[in-house]
BAKE-883266 format. One record per residue: residue in one letter; x, y, z of N, C-alpha, C in turn; residue number from 1. Coordinates in pm, whole numbers, plus 50000, padded with zeros to 5 digits. Layout:
res nu nv nw cau cav caw cu cv cw n
A X Y Z X Y Z X Y Z NUM
...
//
This chain:
res nu nv nw cau cav caw cu cv cw n
M 49436 52538 51516 49509 52483 51402 49611 52585 51352 1
T 49733 52540 51324 49836 52632 51278 49810 52678 51135 2
A 49874 52789 51099 49859 52841 50962 49911 52740 50861 3
T 50018 52667 50898 50075 52566 50807 49972 52459 50774 4
L 49906 52405 50877 49807 52300 50853 49686 52354 50781 5
R 49646 52476 50815 49531 52535 50747 49556 52546 50597 6
R 49680 52582 50561 49712 52593 50419 49703 52457 50350 7
F 49753 52353 50415 49751 52221 50353 49609 52165 50342 8
L 49521 52206 50434 49385 52155 50431 49294 52235 50339 9
T 49344 52346 50287 49264 52429 50199 49255 52368 50060 10
P 49134 52353 50005 49123 52302 49867 49206 52387 49773 11
G 49275 52322 49682 49359 52395 49588 49502 52410 49637 12
G 49531 52364 49760 49670 52365 49808 49757 52278 49720 13
E 49885 52303 49724 49975 52234 49631 50013 52096 49684 14
H 49911 52012 49701 49935 51880 49759 50026 51795 49671 15
R 50004 51800 49541 50082 51714 49452 50230 51751 49456 16
D 50259 51879 49450 50399 51922 49451 50466 51887 49583 17
V 50394 51910 49693 50450 51877 49825 50472 51727 49836 18
A 50373 51649 49797 50385 51503 49807 50499 51450 49720 19
T 50512 51503 49599 50621 51462 49511 50756 51492 49575 20
R 50768 51608 49635 50892 51644 49702 50920 51553 49822 21
V 50816 51521 49898 50830 51433 50015 50874 51294 49972 22
L 50812 51241 49868 50846 51107 49821 50989 51102 49766 23
R 51028 51204 49691 51164 51207 49637 51267 51218 49751 24
R 51238 51304 49846 51330 51320 49959 51342 51190 50040 25
G 51230 51123 50060 51234 50998 50134 51311 50891 50061 26
R 51289 50881 49930 51361 50781 49851 51511 50807 49854 27
D 51550 50933 49841 51693 50967 49842 51756 50937 49978 28
A 51680 50957 50086 51734 50935 50220 51746 50787 50254 29
V 51655 50706 50202 51648 50565 50242 51726 50472 50150 30
T 51737 50506 50023 51797 50413 49926 51936 50365 49965 31
P 52029 50452 50008 52162 50401 50045 52156 50298 50158 32
A 52073 50323 50259 52061 50228 50370 51994 50099 50325 33
L 51896 50111 50237 51829 49992 50184 51924 49909 50100 34
Q 52004 49974 50018 52101 49902 49937 52205 49832 50024 35
A 52249 49900 50130 52347 49838 50221 52287 49715 50288 36
A 52160 49722 50323 52094 49607 50384 52083 49491 50286 37
V 52038 49519 50165 52022 49414 50063 52156 49349 50030 38
D 52264 49424 50039 52396 49369 50010 52436 49258 50107 39
R 52366 49246 50221 52396 49138 50316 52344 49003 50270 40
L 52251 49002 50177 52187 48878 50136 52285 48788 50060 41
D 52252 48660 50052 52332 48567 49973 52330 48610 49827 42
D 52422 48560 49749 52441 48608 49612 52313 48600 49529 43
A 52244 48485 49535 52125 48467 49452 52014 48563 49496 44
S 51986 48567 49626 51879 48654 49675 51912 48801 49651 45
R 52039 48836 49666 52079 48975 49643 52056 49015 49497 46
T 52094 48929 49406 52075 48957 49263 51927 48974 49231 47
Q 51844 48883 49284 51701 48888 49256 51635 49010 49322 48
A 51676 49041 49445 51618 49156 49516 51654 49287 49446 49
R 51778 49300 49403 51820 49422 49335 51744 49439 49203 50
Y 51721 49331 49134 51643 49337 49011 51498 49374 49043 51
H 51439 49306 49140 51300 49332 49177 51280 49478 49220 52
L 51376 49534 49291 51367 49672 49339 51396 49775 49230 53
G 51433 49727 49111 51454 49816 48998 51592 49878 48992 54
W 51684 49830 49073 51819 49887 49074 51905 49834 48960 55
T 51876 49712 48915 51953 49654 48805 51858 49589 48705 56
E 51909 49568 48583 51837 49493 48482 51886 49347 48486 57
L 51827 49264 48403 51864 49122 48404 52011 49100 48368 58
D 52066 49190 48287 52206 49173 48249 52302 49238 48349 59
G 52248 49290 48459 52331 49353 48561 52353 49501 48543 60
S 52308 49558 48431 52324 49701 48409 52230 49779 48501 61
P 52259 49907 48525 52175 49986 48616 52030 49994 48569 62
G 51937 49987 48664 51795 49997 48633 51744 50138 48653 63
A 51617 50157 48624 51557 50290 48634 51503 50320 48773 64
G 51511 50225 48864 51457 50245 48998 51320 50181 49011 65
G 51274 50170 49135 51148 50099 49160 51029 50191 49174 66
G 50945 50165 49276 50820 50237 49293 50837 50371 49363 67
K 50725 50420 49415 50723 50554 49473 50788 50561 49611 68
A 50805 50447 49678 50862 50443 49814 50775 50521 49912 69
V 50643 50499 49905 50550 50568 49995 50575 50528 50140 70
R 50593 50400 50165 50607 50352 50303 50732 50406 50371 71
P 50849 50406 50304 50965 50469 50367 50944 50617 50395 72
A 50879 50688 50303 50853 50831 50324 50767 50851 50448 73
L 50668 50766 50468 50583 50776 50586 50662 50751 50713 74
A 50751 50652 50710 50831 50621 50829 50919 50740 50868 75
L 50980 50804 50771 51064 50920 50800 50980 51037 50851 76
L 50865 51059 50789 50777 51168 50832 50727 51145 50974 77
S 50702 51020 51011 50649 50994 51145 50753 51026 51251 78
A 50881 51001 51222 50986 51039 51316 50993 51190 51330 79
A 50989 51259 51216 50996 51406 51218 50873 51466 51285 80
A 50755 51407 51260 50632 51458 51320 50634 51445 51471 81
A 50708 51346 51521 50720 51327 51666 50831 51415 51726 82
G 50895 51496 51642 50995 51590 51691 51137 51538 51689 83
A 51160 51422 51626 51294 51363 51621 51361 51397 51489 84
D 51491 51372 51484 51565 51385 51359 51514 51280 51261 85
V 51506 51318 51133 51455 51226 51031 51534 51095 51030 86
G 51664 51104 51055 51749 50985 51053 51705 50879 51152 87
T 51636 50919 51258 51586 50822 51355 51493 50720 51290 88
G 51423 50765 51187 51327 50677 51122 51383 50591 51012 89
V 51511 50608 50976 51566 50534 50861 51559 50383 50878 90
P 51599 50325 50995 51586 50179 51006 51441 50131 50988 91
G 51346 50207 51040 51206 50172 51020 51165 50181 50875 92
A 51215 50284 50807 51184 50303 50665 51238 50187 50582 93
V 51361 50145 50610 51420 50032 50539 51339 49905 50566 94
A 51301 49886 50692 51231 49763 50730 51094 49753 50664 95
V 51017 49861 50663 50883 49851 50603 50893 49832 50452 96
E 50995 49890 50389 51011 49869 50245 51050 49724 50215 97
L 51130 49664 50299 51165 49523 50280 51043 49433 50297 98
V 50961 49461 50398 50840 49381 50418 50744 49399 50301 99
H 50728 49522 50255 50642 49547 50141 50687 49465 50020 100
N 50814 49462 49994 50864 49391 49876 50866 49240 49895 101
F 50882 49194 50018 50859 49052 50047 50718 49012 50003 102
S 50620 49096 50038 50481 49064 50004 50458 49069 49853 103
L 50523 49162 49784 50506 49172 49639 50564 49049 49569 104
L 50680 49004 49612 50742 48886 49551 50649 48764 49563 105
H 50590 48746 49682 50501 48633 49702 50367 48654 49630 106
D 50317 48778 49630 50190 48806 49561 50201 48776 49412 107
D 50311 48818 49351 50330 48794 49208 50320 48645 49176 108
L 50380 48565 49261 50377 48421 49240 50237 48365 49260 109
M 50170 48404 49368 50037 48352 49397 49935 48395 49291 110
D 49950 48516 49242 49857 48568 49142 49892 48526 49000 111
G 50010 48467 48982 50053 48428 48848 50089 48546 48760 112
D 50124 48660 48822 50158 48780 48744 50297 48764 48681 113
T 50304 48785 48553 50431 48767 48482 50510 48896 48469 114
E 50444 49011 48497 50513 49139 48488 50479 49227 48607 115
R 50575 49307 48650 50554 49413 48748 50630 49535 48697 116
R 50560 49645 48686 50617 49769 48631 50681 49742 48494 117
H 50610 49664 48413 50652 49636 48275 50784 49558 48268 118
R 50817 49484 48374 50938 49401 48376 50900 49260 48421 119
T 50972 49161 48373 50945 49022 48412 50957 49006 48563 120
T 50862 48936 48622 50867 48915 48767 50974 48812 48804 121
V 51014 48814 48930 51124 48729 48977 51091 48581 48960 122
W 50968 48543 48991 50936 48400 48984 50941 48349 48840 123
V 50905 48434 48744 50911 48394 48604 51056 48379 48561 124
Q 51141 48468 48604 51280 48469 48560 51365 48362 48629 125
W 51344 48344 48761 51431 48254 48838 51359 48133 48896 126
G 51228 48127 48882 51152 48013 48934 51079 48046 49063 127
A 50973 47969 49091 50889 47994 49208 50967 47980 49339 128
S 51048 47876 49349 51123 47853 49474 51216 47969 49505 129
S 51283 48022 49403 51374 48134 49424 51299 48259 49470 130
A 51181 48283 49413 51101 48399 49453 51058 48388 49599 131
I 51018 48268 49641 50979 48246 49780 51097 48272 49873 132
L 51212 48216 49839 51330 48232 49924 51377 48377 49930 133
C 51372 48446 49817 51413 48586 49814 51320 48670 49903 134
G 51190 48645 49894 51095 48716 49979 51119 48686 50126 135
D 51142 48560 50158 51170 48523 50297 51296 48591 50349 136
A 51397 48598 50265 51522 48662 50305 51501 48810 50334 137
M 51420 48877 50253 51392 49019 50275 51313 49040 50403 138
L 51222 48948 50434 51144 48958 50557 51234 48943 50680 139
A 51323 48844 50677 51415 48826 50789 51507 48946 50803 140
L 51553 48999 50692 51643 49114 50692 51576 49237 50754 141
A 51447 49252 50734 51375 49366 50790 51385 49366 50943 142
Q 51366 49251 51004 51377 49243 51150 51520 49267 51197 143
E 51615 49215 51122 51756 49235 51157 51791 49384 51157 144
V 51748 49456 51055 51777 49599 51045 51715 49675 51162 145
L 51592 49641 51196 51526 49710 51306 51594 49684 51440 146
L 51629 49559 51465 51689 49526 51594 51828 49585 51611 147
E 51891 49623 51501 52021 49689 51507 52011 49841 51516 148
A 51889 49893 51512 51871 50038 51512 51929 50099 51641 149
P 51997 50214 51629 52056 50279 51748 51950 50355 51827 150
S 51847 50285 51868 51738 50344 51945 51703 50252 52059 151
P 51677 50304 52178 51635 50218 52289 51498 50156 52267 152
H 51431 50199 52162 51296 50149 52133 51295 50055 52012 153
A 51412 50002 51976 51422 49915 51859 51337 49789 51876 154
A 51336 49730 51996 51259 49608 52017 51110 49634 52000 155
A 51062 49750 52046 50921 49784 52030 50886 49799 51882 156
A 50977 49858 51804 50955 49872 51661 50953 49736 51593 157
A 51040 49646 51637 51044 49511 51579 50917 49434 51612 158
R 50866 49451 51733 50738 49386 51769 50625 49439 51681 159
L 50625 49570 51660 50522 49630 51574 50528 49569 51434 160
L 50648 49556 51379 50660 49505 51243 50622 49358 51235 161
A 50656 49281 51339 50620 49139 51339 50468 49122 51342 162
A 50401 49198 51428 50255 49190 51436 50191 49237 51304 163
T 50251 49339 51244 50201 49390 51116 50214 49285 51007 164
T 50325 49216 51003 50346 49112 50902 50244 49000 50918 165
R 50218 48963 51042 50115 48861 51067 49979 48909 51015 166
E 49946 49035 51038 49819 49090 50992 49814 49098 50840 167
L 49926 49135 50778 49934 49141 50632 49908 49003 50572 168
I 49967 48901 50632 49948 48764 50583 49804 48719 50602 169
R 49743 48760 50714 49600 48729 50733 49518 48785 50618 170
G 49542 48909 50583 49468 48971 50475 49488 48899 50343 171
Q 49611 48859 50317 49640 48787 50193 49573 48650 50192 172
A 49572 48583 50308 49507 48452 50316 49357 48464 50291 173
E 49295 48570 50345 49153 48591 50322 49125 48622 50176 174
D 49210 48704 50117 49194 48738 49975 49198 48612 49890 175
L 49290 48522 49923 49302 48396 49850 49177 48311 49868 176
A 49124 48307 49991 49005 48227 50019 48882 48282 49946 177
F 48877 48414 49930 48760 48476 49865 48746 48433 49719 178
E 48856 48393 49658 48852 48356 49516 48758 48239 49490 179
T 48737 48153 49589 48655 48034 49569 48520 48045 49639 180
R 48487 48167 49686 48358 48188 49755 48271 48285 49675 181
D 48140 48264 49680 48049 48357 49614 47959 48428 49714 182
D 47996 48421 49844 47913 48483 49949 47991 48583 50032 183
V 48093 48645 49973 48179 48739 50047 48101 48866 50078 184
G 48104 48909 50204 48034 49029 50246 48124 49151 50245 185
V 48064 49270 50253 48140 49394 50249 48233 49405 50370 186
E 48182 49371 50489 48267 49381 50608 48385 49286 50600 187
E 48363 49168 50546 48474 49074 50526 48577 49133 50430 188
C 48528 49195 50324 48616 49254 50224 48696 49369 50285 189
L 48632 49450 50368 48701 49560 50435 48806 49506 50534 190
S 48771 49397 50602 48866 49336 50696 48988 49282 50621 191
M 48964 49222 50506 49075 49172 50424 49165 49288 50382 192
A 49105 49398 50334 49184 49514 50292 49258 49577 50408 193
S 49198 49573 50526 49264 49625 50646 49394 49550 50672 194
G 49391 49418 50655 49512 49340 50675 49611 49356 50561 195
K 49561 49343 50440 49651 49337 50324 49712 49472 50290 196
T 49637 49581 50311 49685 49714 50273 49699 49806 50393 197
G 49595 49813 50477 49595 49909 50586 49701 49884 50691 198
S 49731 49757 50720 49821 49727 50832 49963 49780 50809 199
L 50018 49760 50690 50155 49803 50665 50163 49956 50651 200
L 50059 50019 50598 50057 50165 50594 50050 50222 50735 201
A 49974 50157 50824 49965 50201 50964 50101 50189 51032 202
A 50169 50077 51010 50301 50060 51070 50402 50159 51012 203
S 50395 50181 50882 50488 50274 50818 50472 50415 50874 204
A 50348 50455 50899 50321 50590 50946 50346 50609 51094 205
S 50378 50502 51165 50401 50515 51309 50536 50462 51356 206
I 50605 50384 51273 50725 50317 51321 50839 50415 51351 207
G 50847 50524 51275 50947 50626 51305 50923 50690 51440 208
A 50796 50714 51471 50761 50771 51601 50792 50672 51714 209
V 50771 50543 51689 50806 50441 51789 50956 50446 51816 210
L 51036 50449 51711 51182 50456 51727 51225 50584 51799 211
A 51147 50690 51782 51178 50818 51847 51130 50823 51992 212
G 51059 50720 52038 51009 50720 52175 50895 50818 52196 213
A 50813 50841 52094 50702 50936 52103 50596 50885 52201 214
P 50516 50977 52258 50407 50935 52346 50310 50842 52275 215
A 50248 50754 52353 50158 50654 52295 50045 50717 52215 216
A 49994 50832 52259 49883 50896 52189 49925 50942 52050 217
Q 50048 50990 52036 50096 51032 51904 50119 50912 51814 218
V 50176 50806 51869 50197 50683 51790 50063 50630 51740 219
E 49963 50629 51827 49831 50580 51789 49769 50667 51680 220
A 49782 50799 51694 49727 50890 51594 49790 50867 51458 221
L 49921 50847 51455 49991 50821 51330 49951 50685 51272 222
S 49931 50588 51359 49886 50456 51313 49748 50464 51251 223
V 49656 50536 51316 49521 50555 51261 49529 50625 51126 224
Y 49612 50729 51120 49631 50800 50993 49673 50703 50882 225
G 49777 50624 50908 49828 50532 50806 49725 50428 50766 226
H 49654 50374 50865 49553 50272 50835 49442 50329 50748 227
E 49393 50447 50785 49282 50506 50710 49326 50550 50570 228
V 49446 50603 50558 49498 50635 50425 49509 50508 50341 229
G 49557 50400 50403 49568 50273 50332 49434 50221 50284 230
M 49333 50231 50369 49199 50185 50329 49143 50272 50217 231
A 49161 50404 50230 49114 50495 50125 49185 50467 49994 232
F 49317 50445 50002 49396 50415 49884 49344 50288 49815 233
Q 49312 50185 49895 49263 50060 49837 49128 50080 49769 234
L 49040 50157 49832 48910 50185 49771 48926 50256 49637 235
V 49014 50355 49634 49037 50427 49508 49102 50335 49405 236
D 49194 50251 49452 49258 50155 49361 49155 50062 49298 237
D 49056 50020 49378 48951 49934 49326 48864 50009 49223 238
L 48839 50136 49248 48764 50216 49150 48843 50230 49020 239
L 48973 50255 49034 49057 50268 48915 49068 50135 48839 240
G 49057 50024 48913 49062 49893 48849 48944 49867 48757 241
I 48838 49946 48770 48722 49934 48681 48713 50053 48586 242
W 48726 50174 48642 48700 50293 48561 48826 50378 48535 243
G 48943 50328 48571 49064 50406 48554 49110 50416 48410 244
D 49186 50521 48383 49246 50542 48251 49370 50454 48239 245
P 49375 50363 48141 49492 50276 48128 49623 50352 48116 246
A 49618 50473 48059 49740 50553 48046 49793 50595 48182 247
V 49705 50600 48281 49744 50640 48416 49772 50518 48503 248
T 49684 50417 48495 49697 50300 48583 49799 50199 48534 249
G 49827 50198 48403 49917 50097 48348 49852 49962 48332 250
K 49719 49954 48355 49645 49829 48343 49543 49842 48229 251
P 49502 49730 48171 49397 49736 48066 49268 49794 48123 252
V 49189 49856 48040 49061 49910 48083 48975 49797 48141 253
L 48903 49826 48250 48815 49728 48316 48893 49606 48367 254
S 49017 49628 48407 49107 49515 48437 49055 49426 48550 255
D 48999 49485 48658 48953 49403 48770 48832 49319 48732 256
L 48746 49372 48645 48632 49293 48598 48678 49185 48502 257
R 48781 49215 48426 48835 49117 48332 48880 48991 48406 258
S 48933 49011 48526 48977 48896 48607 48871 48852 48707 259
R 48750 48912 48698 48637 48880 48786 48676 48891 48934 260
K 48746 48998 48966 48794 49020 49101 48682 49069 49192 261
K 48675 49014 49314 48575 49057 49412 48626 49180 49486 262
S 48636 49290 49415 48684 49415 49475 48574 49478 49560 263
L 48608 49584 49632 48511 49645 49723 48387 49701 49653 264
P 48401 49778 49544 48279 49826 49477 48191 49712 49425 265
V 48254 49609 49372 48180 49495 49320 48105 49423 49433 266
T 48174 49399 49543 48113 49330 49657 47995 49410 49713 267
F 48015 49542 49725 47905 49625 49776 47783 49615 49684 268
A 47804 49624 49553 47693 49620 49458 47620 49486 49464 269
I 47695 49377 49476 47633 49244 49483 47546 49232 49607 270
R 47598 49282 49721 47529 49264 49848 47416 49364 49871 271
N 47422 49480 49803 47327 49586 49832 47247 49633 49711 272
G 47272 49573 49595 47211 49623 49472 47084 49556 49429 273
G 47022 49474 49516 46895 49410 49480 46907 49322 49357 274
D 46812 49334 49266 46813 49252 49145 46938 49278 49061 275
T 46981 49404 49058 47103 49438 48984 47223 49364 49044 276
G 47230 49363 49177 47339 49294 49245 47337 49145 49219 277
R 47219 49088 49218 47210 48944 49191 47254 48912 49047 278
E 47218 48999 48954 47262 48979 48816 47414 48989 48807 279
L 47471 49086 48877 47616 49101 48880 47682 48978 48943 280
G 47623 48927 49050 47679 48809 49116 47680 48688 49025 281
R 47573 48671 48948 47569 48558 48854 47677 48573 48748 282
W 47697 48696 48701 47802 48717 48600 47939 48689 48660 283
L 47961 48737 48782 48092 48721 48845 48124 48572 48867 284
A 48022 48492 48893 48044 48349 48919 48072 48271 48791 285
G 48058 48336 48676 48085 48269 48549 48234 48252 48526 286
D 48267 48199 48414 48408 48182 48379 48427 48212 48231 287
G 48549 48200 48187 48580 48229 48048 48612 48376 48028 288
D 48671 48405 47914 48708 48543 47883 48585 48622 47840 289
A 48572 48742 47895 48458 48828 47862 48502 48932 47759 290
G 48415 48961 47664 48443 49064 47565 48422 49203 47622 291
E 48461 49304 47544 48453 49442 47591 48309 49482 47623 292
D 48214 49444 47540 48075 49480 47564 48025 49418 47695 293
E 48062 49293 47718 48021 49225 47840 48083 49291 47963 294
L 48209 49329 47953 48276 49395 48065 48214 49532 48095 295
R 48181 49605 47991 48119 49737 48013 47979 49721 48074 296
A 47910 49616 48035 47779 49589 48094 47795 49556 48243 297
A 47898 49480 48278 47924 49447 48418 47958 49573 48497 298
A 48037 49664 48437 48071 49790 48504 47946 49872 48531 299
R 47851 49871 48437 47725 49943 48458 47646 49882 48573 300
L 47650 49751 48585 47581 49685 48697 47642 49727 48830 301
V 47775 49735 48836 47841 49779 48959 47795 49921 48994 302
E 47789 50006 48893 47749 50145 48917 47601 50153 48956 303
Q 47516 50081 48885 47373 50083 48917 47345 50022 49054 304
G 47428 49928 49095 47413 49867 49227 47467 49951 49341 305
G 47521 50069 49310 47569 50160 49412 47715 50145 49449 306
G 47784 50052 49385 47922 50025 49423 48016 50141 49400 307
R 47999 50212 49289 48089 50322 49258 48072 50438 49356 308
D 47949 50478 49378 47924 50591 49469 47965 50557 49612 309
W 47934 50435 49655 47970 50397 49793 48121 50397 49812 310
A 48196 50337 49720 48340 50329 49734 48403 50468 49734 311
A 48353 50557 49647 48407 50694 49643 48380 50768 49774 312
A 48258 50754 49825 48224 50821 49951 48302 50762 50068 313
E 48320 50630 50069 48395 50565 50177 48542 50605 50172 314
A 48597 50619 50053 48737 50663 50040 48753 50804 50097 315
R 48660 50893 50065 48667 51029 50119 48652 51029 50271 316
R 48562 50945 50322 48543 50937 50467 48669 50888 50536 317
R 48732 50787 50479 48856 50734 50538 48968 50838 50531 318
R 48978 50909 50419 49079 51014 50408 49058 51121 50515 319
D 48934 51162 50533 48905 51265 50633 48935 51216 50775 320
A 48910 51087 50801 48943 51031 50932 49093 51034 50956 321
A 49170 51006 50851 49316 51012 50861 49361 51154 50892 322
L 49306 51251 50823 49344 51391 50845 49305 51437 50985 323
D 49187 51396 51032 49145 51433 51167 49242 51378 51271 324
A 49289 51256 51250 49378 51192 51348 49508 51269 51363 325
V 49572 51305 51251 49704 51369 51264 49696 51517 51299 326
T 49591 51585 51255 49585 51729 51282 49546 51759 51427 327
A 49498 51657 51500 49459 51678 51639 49558 51615 51738 328
A 49674 51571 51689 49764 51492 51773 49881 51571 51831 329
G 49888 51700 51805 49997 51780 51860 50132 51747 51798 330
L 50133 51711 51673 50256 51677 51603 50326 51802 51551 331
A 50453 51789 51515 50528 51902 51459 50456 51951 51333 332
P 50429 52082 51322 50343 52134 51213 50395 52104 51072 333
G 50525 52124 51047 50578 52102 50912 50558 51960 50863 334
P 50610 51858 50937 50589 51719 50896 50441 51680 50894 335
C 50362 51734 50987 50219 51703 50988 50152 51755 50862 336
G 50189 51876 50820 50136 51930 50696 50173 51845 50577 337
E 50294 51789 50578 50336 51703 50468 50258 51571 50470 338
L 50226 51521 50588 50141 51401 50596 50003 51429 50537 339
V 49950 51546 50564 49821 51585 50508 49829 51588 50355 340
A 49933 51653 50303 49948 51663 50158 49964 51525 50095 341
L 50038 51438 50161 50060 51303 50107 49929 51225 50104 342
A 49846 51241 50207 49717 51173 50209 49631 51217 50091 343
H 49626 51346 50066 49548 51396 49952 49604 51341 49821 344
H 49735 51340 49809 49798 51294 49685 49765 51147 49657 345
L 49767 51064 49762 49745 50921 49744 49599 50886 49721 346
V 49510 50966 49775 49367 50932 49773 49290 51008 49666 347
D 49320 51134 49646 49240 51218 49556 49281 51199 49411 348
R 49265 51077 49362 49298 51046 49224 49170 51039 49141 349
E 49183 51065 49013 49065 51064 48924 49026 50921 48890 350
F 48895 50895 48893 48847 50763 48851 48710 50777 48786 351
//
C-alpha cells in the first residue's frame, strides 16, 4: 500500500477537507458542460430543469446552486483513477447527474413532496405532467451526451447507463410496492436499496473509467466501490431518518417514523426483534398522525429490536468493502486516496 493511501486510511485523516475539495472541484468542472447540455432542451423543460438544479429562482434570477454533485465527482475521479485525464470523465459526469435528477423529479411527484432543498418542487409549481416530461427529457439528454463523447468507448458507457437506469427504476418500483405490504423482508429491502441507490453510485464511480478504456478488473473494482458506498450511504441515511439532528438533516426529528417508512433499520427490527418486532410491526401498520411520545416509543422499539445496531454495523461493513475494492485495484494513488476520503465523508456521519 502506498504512503498516500495509508494516510487516507488512517483514523483522524482529513477526510472531510479532502472530500469537500473533491466535491467542489468536481462541481466546478462539470457545471459548464451540464449547463450547455440543459440548454438543448425545449423552453419549458429547460426552465424547469434550471430551476430544479438550483441555477435559477422562479422569477428567473440566479439561484444558489443545487446539491453536492457527488455522482459527477465520482465519475471524474474514476477517469483519473484509471490514469486518464479528468476531462475524459466529463460526459459521464454530466450523464449521471442528469439521470439522478430525472429520478428526483419523478420521486418528488410519486412521494407527493412539495419541497426539495427548501424550495417548491417542479410538479407543484408547473404540474405533474410537466415534471414527468422534464424528467424524461433529462433522461434522454443523458444518453445523447454520452453517445457524443469523444471516446471510442462511448457506446459501452451508454450501455452501462441504460442498464443502470433500468435497475434504478426496478428499485423505485419495489419501494412503491412495499408501501402496501406488511411482510417486507430485510433481503428484499436491501435489494430495493441496491437498485434505487447503489446502482447509480456504482455507475458513477466506474463510468469515467469505462470512457477511459480501463481494464475490466479496474472498472469492476470501481463499480463495487460505488455500489457499496451507495448501500452504506443509504443505511446511514435511514439511521439519520430516525435519530438524526434536524439541524443537520433538514428533516423533522423522527421523520421516517412519522411517515411510517419501511426503512432498513425498521425492517430488520420487525423481522428479527421477536415480540418487540411484532409490536413495532403492528404500530407501523397503523395509520393517522402519531404524536411525539408515540414516535419516540416506536424509535425505542426499533433500537430494542436491534435495528439501530445492525444498520450501523452493516454500513461500516459496506464502507470497508468499498475501501478494500479500490485500494487493491492498482489505481492511480492520488485519485484512489480521494475516493477513500470521499467514502469516509459520505458514510461516517453522526446518527
